[in-house]
Every structure is written in C-alpha cells, then in structure tokens.
C-alpha positions in Angstrom: 63.3 -72.1 -37.4 65.1 -75.4 -36.7 64.2 -78.1 -34.2 61.4 -76.0 -32.7 63.7 -73.1 -31.7 63.8 -69.5 -32.9 67.0 -67.8 -33.5 66.6 -64.3 -31.9 69.8 -62.4 -32.4 71.9 -65.6 -32.0 70.5 -66.8 -28.7 68.5 -70.0 -28.2 65.2 -69.8 -26.6 63.8 -73.0 -25.1 60.5 -74.6 -25.7 58.9 -73.0 -22.8 61.6 -73.6 -20.1 64.3 -71.0 -19.5 67.8 -72.5 -19.4 70.1 -71.7 -16.6 71.4 -68.3 -17.5 75.1 -67.8 -18.1 76.2 -64.9 -16.1 78.8 -64.1 -18.7 76.3 -64.0 -21.5 74.3 -60.9 -21.7 70.5 -61.1 -21.9 69.9 -60.2 -25.5 66.1 -60.2 -24.9 66.4 -57.1 -22.9 68.2 -55.1 -25.6 65.0 -54.4 -27.4 66.1 -56.0 -30.7 63.1 -57.8 -31.9 62.6 -59.2 -35.3 60.4 -56.7 -37.0 58.7 -59.4 -38.9 57.4 -61.1 -35.7 54.8 -58.9 -33.8 52.5 -60.1 -31.1 50.0 -58.1 -29.0 49.2 -59.0 -25.5 45.9 -60.8 -25.1 45.3 -60.7 -28.9 46.0 -62.9 -31.9 49.1 -62.1 -33.9 48.5 -59.6 -36.6 51.6 -60.5 -38.6 53.3 -63.9 -38.3 54.2 -65.3 -41.6 56.1 -68.3 -40.2 54.6 -69.2 -36.8 56.8 -71.7 -34.9 55.1 -74.8 -33.7 55.3 -75.5 -30.0 55.9 -78.7 -28.2 52.8 -80.5 -27.1 53.9 -80.6 -23.5 54.4 -76.9 -23.1 51.5 -74.9 -21.5 51.7 -71.1 -21.9 51.4 -68.8 -19.0 50.2 -65.3 -19.6 49.9 -62.4 -17.2 46.6 -62.2 -15.3 44.2 -59.7 -16.7 41.2 -60.6 -14.7 41.1 -57.1 -13.2 41.5 -55.2 -16.4 38.1 -53.8 -17.4 37.0 -54.6 -20.9 39.9 -57.2 -21.6 39.1 -60.9 -21.8 42.0 -63.3 -21.2 42.8 -65.5 -24.2 41.9 -69.2 -23.7 44.7 -71.5 -22.8 45.8 -73.9 -25.5 48.1 -77.0 -25.3 49.0 -76.9 -28.9 50.2 -73.3 -29.3 51.8 -70.6 -27.2 51.3 -67.1 -28.4 54.6 -65.3 -28.3 54.9 -62.3 -26.0 55.8 -59.1 -27.5 58.0 -57.2 -25.1 57.0 -53.7 -24.2 59.2 -51.1 -25.8 61.3 -49.2 -23.2 60.5 -45.6 -22.4 63.2 -43.1 -21.9 64.4 -43.4 -18.4 62.4 -46.6 -17.7 64.1 -50.0 -17.0 64.0 -52.6 -19.7 61.1 -55.0 -19.2 61.7 -58.4 -17.9 60.2 -61.3 -19.8 57.5 -63.4 -18.1 58.3 -67.0 -17.4 56.1 -69.8 -18.8 55.5 -72.8 -16.5 55.0 -76.2 -18.0 52.4 -78.7 -17.2 55.1 -81.1 -15.9 57.0 -80.9 -12.7 59.7 -78.9 -14.3 60.3 -75.4 -12.9 61.9 -72.3 -14.3 64.3 -70.0 -12.5 63.2 -66.5 -11.7 63.9 -64.0 -14.4 66.9 -61.7 -14.0 68.2 -63.6 -11.1 71.7 -64.9 -12.0 72.4 -66.2 -8.5 69.9 -68.9 -8.9 71.2 -72.2 -10.4 68.1 -74.2 -9.9 64.7 -74.0 -11.5 62.2 -74.1 -8.7 58.5 -74.1 -9.6 56.9 -70.7 -9.8 53.4 -70.0 -8.6 51.4 -68.1 -11.2 51.3 -64.4 -10.6 47.5 -64.2 -10.3 47.7 -66.7 -7.3 51.0 -65.7 -5.7 50.3 -63.9 -2.4 53.6 -62.1 -2.5 52.9 -60.8 -6.0 49.5 -59.6 -4.8 51.0 -58.0 -1.8 53.7 -56.2 -3.7 51.3 -55.2 -6.5 52.3 -55.1 -10.1 54.4 -51.9 -9.9 57.6 -54.0 -10.5 56.2 -55.5 -13.7 57.6 -54.0 -16.8 55.3 -51.9 -18.9 53.0 -50.9 -16.0 54.9 -48.0 -14.5 52.9 -44.9 -13.6 52.7 -42.1 -16.1 54.1 -44.2 -19.0 52.3 -42.9 -22.1 51.1 -45.6 -24.5 51.4 -48.5 -22.0 48.7 -50.7 -20.6 47.6 -49.4 -17.2 48.6 -51.5 -14.2 46.3 -54.3 -13.1 44.3 -53.5 -9.9 43.8 -56.5 -7.6 41.4 -54.5 -5.4 37.7 -54.9 -5.8 36.2 -52.8 -8.6 35.3 -49.3 -7.4 32.4 -47.9 -9.2 33.0 -44.2 -9.9 30.4 -41.7 -8.6 27.7 -41.1 -11.1 27.6 -37.5 -12.2 23.9 -37.9 -13.0 23.2 -38.0 -9.2 25.0 -34.7 -8.6 23.2 -33.0 -11.5 19.9 -34.3 -10.3 20.6 -33.0 -6.8 21.4 -29.6 -8.1 18.2 -29.6 -10.2 16.2 -30.5 -7.1 17.8 -27.7 -5.0 17.1 -25.1 -7.8 13.5 -26.3 -8.1 13.0 -26.1 -4.3 14.4 -22.5 -4.3 12.0 -21.6 -7.2 9.1 -23.0 -5.3 10.0 -21.1 -2.1 10.4 -17.9 -4.0 7.1 -18.4 -5.9 5.3 -19.1 -2.6 6.7 -16.0 -1.0 5.8 -13.9 -3.9 2.2 -15.2 -3.8 2.0 -14.4 -0.1 3.3 -10.9 -0.5 1.1 -10.0 -3.4 -2.1 -11.9 -2.7 -2.6 -11.9 1.1 -2.5 -9.4 3.9 0.0 -11.6 5.9 3.0 -9.3 5.3 1.4 -6.1 4.1 2.2 -3.1 6.3 1.0 -0.1 4.2 3.4 -0.3 1.3 0.9 -2.4 -0.6 -2.1 -0.4 0.4 -3.6 2.0 -2.1 -5.4 5.1 -0.8 -6.9 7.5 -3.4 -8.4 10.7 -1.9 -11.6 12.0 -3.3 -12.1 15.8 -3.5 -15.6 17.0 -3.0 -17.8 20.0 -2.3 -20.0 21.1 0.5 -22.1 24.1 1.2 -22.0 26.3 4.2 -24.4 24.9 6.8 -23.9 21.3 5.6 -22.5 18.6 7.9 -19.4 16.6 7.2 -20.1 13.0 6.1 -19.2 10.1 8.4 -18.8 7.6 5.6 -15.1 7.1 4.7 -16.0 6.1 1.2 -16.9 9.8 0.6 -13.3 10.7 1.3 -11.1 7.9 -0.2 -11.0 4.8 -2.4 -9.0 2.1 -0.6 -7.5 -1.2 -1.9 -5.3 -3.6 -0.1 -7.0 -3.3 3.2 -10.5 -2.9 4.7 -11.6 0.7 4.8 -12.6 0.1 8.4 -8.9 0.2 9.2 -8.7 3.8 8.0 -9.2 7.1 10.0 -10.0 10.6 8.8 -8.9 13.9 10.2 -11.2 16.9 9.3 -10.3 19.2 12.1 -9.2 22.0 9.7 -12.5 22.1 7.8 -14.7 25.2 8.6 -18.2 24.7 7.3 -19.2 28.2 8.3 -17.0 30.0 5.8 -16.5 29.5 2.1 -13.0 28.3 1.1 -10.9 25.3 0.2 -9.8 23.0 3.1 -7.6 19.9 3.4 -8.5 16.6 5.1 -6.3 13.6 5.8 -7.1 9.9 5.7 -4.6 7.4 7.2 -4.7 3.6 6.5 -2.0 1.9 8.5 1.2 3.7 7.5 -0.3 5.3 4.4 -1.6 8.9 4.7 -3.2 10.8 1.9 -4.6 14.3 1.8 -7.7 15.5 -0.1 -9.6 18.8 -0.5 -13.1 19.9 0.6 -14.3 23.0 -1.2 -16.9 24.9 1.0 -19.2 27.1 -1.1 -21.9 29.4 -0.1 -25.0 28.1 -1.9 -27.4 29.2 0.7 -30.4 31.4 0.1 -30.2 34.7 1.8 -32.1 34.7 5.1 -32.8 38.1 6.5 -34.9 40.2 8.9 -36.1 43.7 8.1 -35.0 46.4 10.5 -37.2 49.4 11.3 -35.1 52.5 10.8 -35.8 55.7 12.7 -34.6 58.9 11.2 -35.1 62.6 11.9 -36.7 64.7 9.2 -34.3 65.7 6.4 -31.8 63.1 7.8 -29.6 60.6 5.8 -29.9 56.9 5.6 -27.9 53.9 4.4 -29.4 50.8 2.8 -27.4 48.5 5.1 -29.4 49.7 8.0 -32.6 48.2 6.7 -31.7 44.5 6.8 -30.1 42.0 9.1 -28.7 38.8 7.4 -29.5 36.0 9.8 -27.5 33.1 8.2 -24.2 34.9 8.0 -24.0 35.3 4.3 -21.9 38.2 3.1 -24.3 40.2 1.1 -24.5 43.7 -0.5 -27.7 45.6 0.3 -29.0 48.4 -1.7 -32.2 50.4 -2.3 -34.3 49.4 -5.2 -35.5 53.0 -5.5 -33.2 55.4 -3.6 -35.0 58.5 -5.0 -38.2 57.6 -3.2 -36.4 57.0 0.1 -34.8 60.5 -0.2 -38.2 62.0 -0.7 -39.8 60.3 2.3 -37.0 61.6 4.6 -38.4 65.1 4.1 -41.8 64.4 5.8 -42.5 62.7 9.2 -44.3 59.4 8.9 -44.0 55.6 8.5 -42.8 54.4 5.1 -42.2 51.0 3.4 -38.8 50.8 1.8 -37.9 48.2 -0.8 -34.4 46.7 -0.4 -32.3 44.3 -2.5 -29.7 42.0 -1.0 -27.1 40.2 -3.2 -24.8 37.5 -1.8 -21.2 36.7 -2.9 -22.5 33.5 -4.5 -24.6 35.5 -6.9 -28.0 35.0 -5.3 -30.2 38.0 -4.6 -33.5 38.8 -3.0 -35.8 41.8 -2.6 -37.8 42.5 0.5 -39.6 45.3 2.3 -38.4 47.1 5.3 -39.6 50.2 7.2 -38.5 53.8 7.5 -40.0 56.0 10.3 -39.3 59.6 9.9 -39.8 61.7 13.1 -39.9 65.4 13.7 -37.2 65.0 16.3 -34.5 62.5 17.2 -35.6 59.8 19.7 -34.2 60.3 23.2 -35.8 57.5 25.2 -38.4 54.7 25.0 -41.2 54.7 27.6 -42.3 51.0 27.7 -45.6 50.1 29.5 -46.5 46.4 29.7 -50.2 45.9 29.1 -50.2 42.1 29.7 -47.6 39.5 30.6 -47.4 35.7 30.6 -50.8 35.2 29.0 -51.2 31.6 27.9 -51.7 30.9 24.2 -53.1 27.4 24.6 -53.4 26.4 21.0 -49.7 27.1 20.4 -48.3 26.1 23.8 -46.8 29.6 24.3 -46.9 32.7 26.5 -47.8 36.2 25.4 -46.5 39.6 26.5 -47.9 42.9 25.1 -46.1 46.2 25.5 -46.8 49.8 24.4 -43.6 51.7 23.4 -43.8 55.5 23.4 -41.0 57.5 21.8 -39.7 60.4 23.9 -37.8 63.3 22.2 -36.6 66.9 22.7 -38.0 69.6 20.6 -36.5 73.0 19.8 -38.5 74.6 22.6 -39.2 71.7 25.1 -37.7 68.7 26.8 -39.1 65.1 27.0 -42.0 65.6 24.7 -44.0 62.8 23.0 -42.0 62.0 19.8 -45.1 61.3 17.8 -44.7 57.4 17.5 -46.2 54.6 19.5 -45.5 50.8 18.8 -47.5 47.8 19.9 -45.0 45.0 20.7 -45.9 41.3 21.0 -43.5 38.8 22.4 -44.6 35.2 21.8 -42.4 32.7 23.7 -42.9 29.0 23.0 -42.6 26.4 25.8 -40.8 23.8 23.6 -38.5 23.8 20.6 -40.8 21.5 18.6 -43.7 24.0 18.7 -41.4 26.8 17.8 -39.9 24.9 14.8 -43.4 24.1 13.6 -44.4 27.8 13.4 -41.1 28.7 11.7 -41.7 26.0 9.0 -45.2 27.3 8.4 -43.9 30.9 8.2 -41.2 29.9 5.6 -43.8 28.2 3.5 -46.4 30.9 3.5 -44.3 34.0 4.3 -46.7 34.8 7.2 -48.5 33.1 10.1 -51.2 34.1 12.6 -51.1 33.3 16.3 -53.8 34.5 18.7 -55.1 37.0 16.1 -51.6 38.4 15.7 -50.3 38.4 12.1 -46.6 37.6 11.7 -44.9 38.9 8.5 -41.4 39.6 7.3 -42.1 43.3 7.7 -43.0 43.3 11.3 -41.3 40.3 12.9 -38.0 39.2 14.4 -37.1 35.6 15.3 -35.1 34.7 18.3 -34.4 30.9 17.9 -32.1 30.8 20.9 -35.0 31.8 23.2 -37.7 30.3 21.1 -39.3 33.7 20.7 -41.0 35.7 18.0 -41.2 39.5 18.4 -43.9 41.3 16.4 -43.8 45.1 16.1 -46.7 47.2 14.8 -46.9 51.0 14.6 -50.1 52.5 16.0 -52.0 55.3 14.5 -51.7 58.5 16.5 -55.3 59.5 15.9 -56.6 56.1 17.2 -54.5 56.6 20.4 -56.0 60.1 20.9 -59.5 58.7 20.5 -58.9 56.0 23.1 -56.8 57.8 25.7 -57.4 61.6 25.1 -55.3 64.2 23.5 -53.8 65.5 26.8 -52.2 62.1 27.4 -49.8 62.7 24.6 -48.5 66.1 25.5 -45.4 65.0 27.3 -43.6 62.1 29.1 -45.2 63.3 32.4 -48.8 63.0 31.0 -48.0 59.6 29.6 -46.7 58.3 32.9 -49.7 59.7 34.8 -52.2 57.9 32.5 -50.6 54.5 32.0 -48.6 54.0 35.2 -50.8 55.7 37.7 -54.3 55.5 36.4 -54.2 52.2 34.4 -51.4 50.7 36.7 -49.4 49.2 33.9 -45.8 48.4 34.6 -43.8 51.1 32.9 -40.0 51.7 32.5 -37.8 54.2 30.8 -35.2 52.5 28.5 -32.7 53.4 25.8 -34.3 53.7 22.3 -34.5 50.6 20.1 
C-alpha cells in the first residue's frame, strides 16, 4: 500500500471517490479477482486483514441500509476508518455485482456505478433515503436476487409483517375437539340416564312365570307378571285373554311396555278339593250298577269314582231295599275322598213318579226362606199288572232362600259341620242337593212303607188309582204324573 491506495490487480482505487471511468479500461473490480488475503464481511469486522489500509480523515463510508433486515444491526459510522466491502461472489447465470459508491462528507459527488456515459460526479442520495430506490426495490442490487443460495435475502422496505402464530391454530383445534367431546358426553348422559330419548330399546321387561289353581282369579297387579326397568310399570299393559282358569294347563300372557313386548307363562293346576253330591241310584233287583252313577262332581274336577266295597254292592242288588253305598273319588291332581251314597233296589223298574204337593210356599221365618213339601210315589209295572205301586215313597223338601247372603250363610255352616238343620229338617251329604243358581237346597228322605200303611191304610198303596183317589181326591193335594227322577 502506497500513498493511501491499494493496488487491486493493477487498478487504482480512490480514497472514497470513484474517478471518472475510462470507457476503454475494463472494470477489473467486476471480474471477481479479489486478493484472497483481504476478506471483509458485510456489517461485520474483518476476520482477516493483516495490513489494513488507513483511510483519509475526510472520507465517510457509506454502507447499504440494513434497517429492515431482522436480527442485523448496522455498524456504527466512523470518520477514521472505512471497512472495505467484500463483493458478493457471482452465481452461475447471475450478473456480476456492482460495487456500492461511498459518498464523502464534502460537497464532492461520485458518478453512478456502471454508467460510462456520465462524465460528471453528481451527488448521490443514500439508498436508504432515495425515493426512487425505495420505489424500485432492491431487486437490482447485486447479491439480492431471488433464489440465490448462500446470499443475504433482499431487504424489505415494507413494514414488518408478523407471521401468523401456529399456537393460535393449535389452540383453536384443541377447543373444537374439547367442544365435540363435551357435546358427545352430554348426549351419552341424556341417552343413558334420562327418559328423554328412550323409546323402548332402553326398557328392560323381564316376565315372571307363576302358577294358579283352577277357580283362582287373575291378579291385577302388573308386578306379578313382569319386572320392569327403564320406565314406570304404569306405562305397561298386560294381555291374558288366552288364559283359562277353568282348566288345568300352561297358558301364555303378554306384557307390552312401549315398543317392548314380552311373553310369560301361567301354569293352571287343579289343586282343588273334590266337591261332590251323592246321587240316589234306583235299580231293579238283580240288576247291574256302575260306581260313576253314585256321585256328581260339582266343581268340575276330573275324577275317577269307584266302590270301596264292590262285593257288598253286588250282594245288595239281589234284594229289594234302600242301601248305603260307600264310594271313593280320586282327582287327577292326586286328591281323593270317600263318601256315602244310596242304592235303592226295587222289585220292578220305575215307570213314572206320582208327585203330590203336601205344602207349598210355607215361610221359614228364621232363615228367610220358603218351604215346599212333596210326596213322590214310584209307579211300576209288574209281571202280571200295570201301574202298580213300586214299593218306594220319598219325602222331598225344597228350601228356597229369599237372598243370596242367607243361602251362602247356610252353605258355609254346612261345609264346616257336614250337616245343618232348618225347620226340623236335617241336611246331610247323603240326602241333599244344592242348587246355587236358584239359591235352593233339595232334601230327599225315603219313607218307611210300614209307616205309610199305618197312616193312610194298606188299600191306598195297591195301585196308582188308589193313590190318586186318596191324596188327590180325598186330601186334595196337588198331584202330577212325571217322568222318574
């Protein structure tokens, strides 16, 4: 370095003022030949400068404005030293960079770079205050072309634009997800813990199978039929139209709660006791008889009836008379009962009944009932004669109650004691029949023939004609001829 100048490839560089360029002299600064021992970084102190050249005191360096480069602070201006500018190395296909001009503090001016037509050195306004430079941007400045790898990005003169914060977007997404979770959770709670949207699919109906006996009544309480959850049992309905409580068997019922329908079973069993009425059986001497003839089952139970002692029955059939026959009834449910019935063996078959009413509609004040008494004479045909007295007379009492309460009272007493007495008339299983529909009890007793002869004379019982003359004509009873009973 001599006289404050640096020799760069044989060209003289001024002390801060560019000389008038010689159009015939090539610009050696643009050929990229730089002394490798002299390296300067923009906006930084030289890393390697073993022999820095002193600068004239009057020269003031001008550096490119970097006020808009984020993170880069412009170096402080100094009157004593001007940091040399390291030209930006060219990139393949890119134009050579143009060196920046350095204005002085004096009135001297420098000619524009790369403008050989200019012979004067007008003053140059700094780039960071030149409106034209601002308007054109810095695209023409060397080293700031787009897409140049390794170069400093161009300086933006527009106000800083803050990039959108990604944190805001992430937070927004989190809020949306949280809202969806809250809505889903609320919907799940409503569907599973309230009746707001329940329409049968969340209703649980568990049928209950149970057993009833014939003669029982169906329960009204729905809790006897089902267990319900998810709705009030008052919202349910039952259908028991197919259940028959008069016959043993297994029947189905239905319970519907909204759209949920369930079926259960009712088993009807016959646990009833056998209720019966003895039947008086009339047979001709040496006739045959069946045990089923001696009993009437009044409560509809299927039962098998048999003689307790069939040998005795066969013996009685050989001699005319009135006999007590012991009978056993066994139901399908395994229950059984023994009772007495009556066998009347006659000399001849019964042809007709001659009924004479002795008294009718007699008040029984103590029992609020009416009494009717009838003599029933049996008429038969013998081997030698027609319409003879058959040898049997029955005394029939019909007691009819005026109200159901009084009738039920007598029936309950009879069931308790197996007998009851009304107006000196004894009512037993052996002699009575019960007609609950007409609130009537019929008592039948067989009269002794000898007692009848003593009271009415032996001639009265020779034939039907003699009977009619005595009771209808003389005693003026109301008498009728009826089919045998």
